[in-house]
N, C-alpha and C positions, 0 to 999 in steps of 0.2 A: 655510403651515404654520402651525399655532397657537404661538401665545407662551406656553410652559410657565411662562416668570417672572412673566406678566402671571395667567397662570392661578391658579399657588400664591400668590401676594400675593393674589386675590380671594377663594379658598376659605379663607386665613386670617383673613382680613377679615369673612367671612362668618361663622365659626365663633365668630370674638372678640364681632360684633353680637350672637348669641344665648347667649353664657355672660355678657355684661355685663347685658343685660335682662335675664336669669335671679336673676343673683346682685347685681349693683348697686356690682361692685368698681370704686371711681374711679381705682383704679390701671391699668385697663385704658387709660382713654382717653387715658395719658399713654404706657404702654408702647408702645399699638399705635394709633393716630389713624386708624380705619381709615375717617371719614367722608370726610375731606378726601381719602384715597388712593385711594377709591373713585372719588370724582368726578373726580381727576385721570387716571383711569383712565378713564372713562366719555369725557371730553373727548379722550383720545389717540385713540380706537377709531371716535369718533364725526367724531374728522377725517379718518382711513381710511377710512370711507365714502363722506365729502364728495367728497372725493378721486378716489375711481372713479366716481361719481355724477357725471352730464353736467347742465347748465345751474347753478342753485342747490340742486340737491340734494333736490327734491321727492320723488323717489322713494326715497333711502336714508332722509331722515326718517320717511316713511311706511313703510317696513319696519320701522325701530325703533321707532315707535309703537302700532304693530301688537303687535309682540312683547311689549310692556307691559301695553296696555291689555286683550288677549284672556284673559289670565291674572288681570288685574284685576276683569275681568267677574263672573269665578267666587265673587272675594271678595266684592263688591258686592253680588250676590245674597245672599250668606249674611249678610253684615253687615244688609241692609234686612230680611229677613226675622227674623235675630236680635232685631235692636233695637226692632222692632213687637210681637215675641212681647214681650220686658221691658216694653213698654212707654216712653210720655215722646218717642221718634221723631215730629217733624212731618213729614208727607208734601205737601210744597210742590215747585216744580218744583226746587229744588235737589238732589233727590235726584239727579237726569241726573250729577251730579259723582263719584257714586259707581261709574261706567260711565266718563266721561271727567273725570280729577280735575286742573282745571289751576287749583281751586280746594278748599279742605282740605273735602271731604264734610260733611254733616252728621252728628252723631252725638247718643245719648242721653245719657244723665249717667251709667245702669248701663252703657252698652254703650259711651261712648269709650275707654274704658283697655282694648277689646279692640282697638282699631284706632288705638293712638298713632303708629303706624309709617308710617300713609300721606302725612305731608308728602316724605319723600323720594322716592315716587312722582310726587308733585307736581311739585315743584321739577326731578327729572329731566326730567319734560318736557316742562316752558318752556327746559332747556335744549338739548332734543334741537331743537328749534321755532327758536329763535334761534342756533342753532349756525352755519349759513349766514354771516349778517351778524357773528357774534364772532369767527369764522375769519378773515373778511376785515377785520376792523379789528386783528385780533390780527398778524396778516401785514403790513399797513401800519405798526403801530406799537406791536409787543411790550410795552413795557416800560410805558409809559403804559396801556396796556388793561390790564395785570394790577394796575395800583397804582389805580385811579381807582377800582375796585370797594372794595378793600379802605379806602379814602381816605374812603369815601361810610357803610361799615360803622364806622367808627373815628368819623364824625361822629355814627350812629345813637346809636351806645351812650351816648357820650357828653354827649346830650341827652335820654337815656332810652328811646330805642326802637327800639331794638337788643337788646329781648331774646325777639324771636319773631315769628313771623309769615313769611308771602309773602315780603315785600319783604326784611327782614334775611335769609332763607335766601338768597335769591338773591343778594346781595352777598357776603356770606359765602362760599358757594362757586363764586362765579364764578373767582376768581382760581385757585382749584385748576383747574376746569374748564379752564381756557385754558393752565393748566402743562401740564395733557393736551396740549395741540396742540402746544406745544414740546417733549413727551417724540416726539411725532408726526413730527414733520419732525427731529429729530434733534437742536436746539438743546441740551438738557440733557446729550446724550451727548458733546458736544463740549467743553465747557466742560473745563477743569483741575481734578483733585480739589482741586489746592494752591490755588485760590482758589475755587472752589464750596464745601469741606467747611466749612473755615474762616468764611465768612459766614453757613453754617448752622447754624451753633455759634454764632453773635453772633445770628442771629436766633431760632433755637432757645431762648438762653439767654435773651434778653427775654420770651417767650412764656413759660416757664417762672417767670421772676421775679413777670409780673404775677399767676399763678396761684396762687405760694406764698404771694403779697403781700398777695391780695385773693380767699378762697376763698369759693367758692359754699355756696347750703345744703345741697349733697351732700359739701360738704368739699372735697379738690383735684381734683376732677370738671371735666375741661374744658369740657364741656358747657354748666357756667354762665358761663364767661367768654368768651365769642365772640372779643372779640380774640386771648387770648393761645391759645386752640384755634388761630385761621387762623396766627399767627405758627409754631407748634411744627409745626403740620400739613405747613406750607410747610417747614420745615426737613426735615421728616423725610421726605417724598416725594422732595423733592429730592435729599436722597441717596441713598434706594430707585431712585431712577429712573437718576439718575445713574450708578448702579453696576450696573444690569441687563446680565448676562452676556449676551453674542451668542446663547449657545445654553445648555439646560440640561436637563439628565435628570431624570426626576425618581423612575425607577425603580420599586419596587414598588408606592410610592404613587401613582403614576400613574392607576392607573383612579376610587379616592376624588376624588383633585383633578377628575379629568374630571368624575366625577358630580356634584360639588359645585356645578363651571361651570356644568351644563348644568339643573340645577335650584336657581338660587343666588334666583331672583325666588320660586318658590314658599317656599322656605324663608323669604325677607324678608317675604313679603306674608303668614304664615301666624304665624311663631312667637309674636309678643305676643299672639296667640287663644291658643295653645296652652299658654303660660306663664299668663297669665289663668288657663285650666279648671284646668291643674295645682294652682294656688293655691284658686282656691273649692272642687275636690274634696278636697281638703289639711284646707281646713278644717272640712266637710263630714264628713269621717269622724275628725277629733281630732286628724288628723297633726299636726307641729311641722314646719316646714321650716327654724326657724330653727341656728342654730348650723352646725359642720361637718359631721354625719352629716344632717342638715336639709339643708343648703344639696347634699350629695353625693346625697341622694333627689330631691331639685329636678331638678339638672342633668342626674338620667341620664335623669327621666322626660318632661323636656323634649326630649332630643334624640331619645328612644323616637319620644316622637307625633309630633314634626318627620317625622319618619322614615318614619312611617307616613302622615303627608298627602302628602308627596313621592310616596311609592307609589300613595294613591288621585290625585291632580291633577296632581301632577306631569306627566303625559304632555299637558297642555295648552298648554304650553311648548314643546315639537317641535311640534303644532297650531299654534298661534301664529308660528311658524319655518319651515314649511311645509317640517318633517322628518316621517319614519315617528314614530308613535308608539310610545316604548317607555315595559314598567312601570318595567323597573331601566335607567338611562340610560348603558349601560356603551358607548360605539359599540365597532364591531368594526372600524374602520379610520378614519386622519386623514382628518378632512374634508377638501378642497379649497377650500373657502371657511373654511377654520378661522379665520382674523382677522375678517371679516366675522360668524359664529357668536358673537365672543367681545362686538361689541358690543351688550350689553346689560345692565340697571343691577343692581347689587350693593349692598346697606345694609351700615350701620354699625350 
């Protein structure tokens, strides 16, 4: 059966991601640190897939990668055509990364802003590929396996090498991914709240102190202070996963939550392009997107256009998952493979 609590967290996360990238409110990164949470959910669901798979889980890895790269191919084709038309895109062998993003795909100066979200897909693919080894190590030595990547991140940050890039991203989110393993194994749920929650208060408090004592160029934005982000996100997700109910009914909201989950990857892949298109159109029309009314107009237009993109291209996710393609992703019944269906990436 599908885990409705996980579905709800994922739906809130994707809405938060689009809202943050549209309006740029730094406080959203503190109120709901979606990225760390989504990597943790991904780790939990990937562990479930591997436990159901045989051998080293090659079939599970193949299924997960297929469900990511097939929708990504559509974006890659659009990106190459758009940036070739705009000019400045070098046509080299690295264009293949637009179809298998194991590294950051090449972009042009003008086109890069349309596709700044691709780093998440790249990181997610690497976590999927490395999950059999990571899960084995985690189950052998859980605490060191979680702490070592964080220690490397701190070292990178202190030596000036932790501001971005593929290596930084891996060590930043590897602890979250493996805490997802702990959630799948039931470890987090067995820890007493009297022990875990005070510990999370200390961990999260240190993260907030680091952020507010050393704000980044965008103010108190967690994305600018990676070590603080990891600490705060860890505390947040530990509480959220530890408090997970055994059963949850979403009532009238269930169809909407289900729809967002089944189109989460499409929403993530295309929302930056939609935001950029809305802003360029506003400039061309002489319409201001500043202030409360401008912000409201922008968020309404972005969500409306993202909905249109989902209706036009979301069915590719069904093909990638080997489901019957649907224009509107409202299933008529709960899938027996519900938990397996959830093991797909969603952003922040």
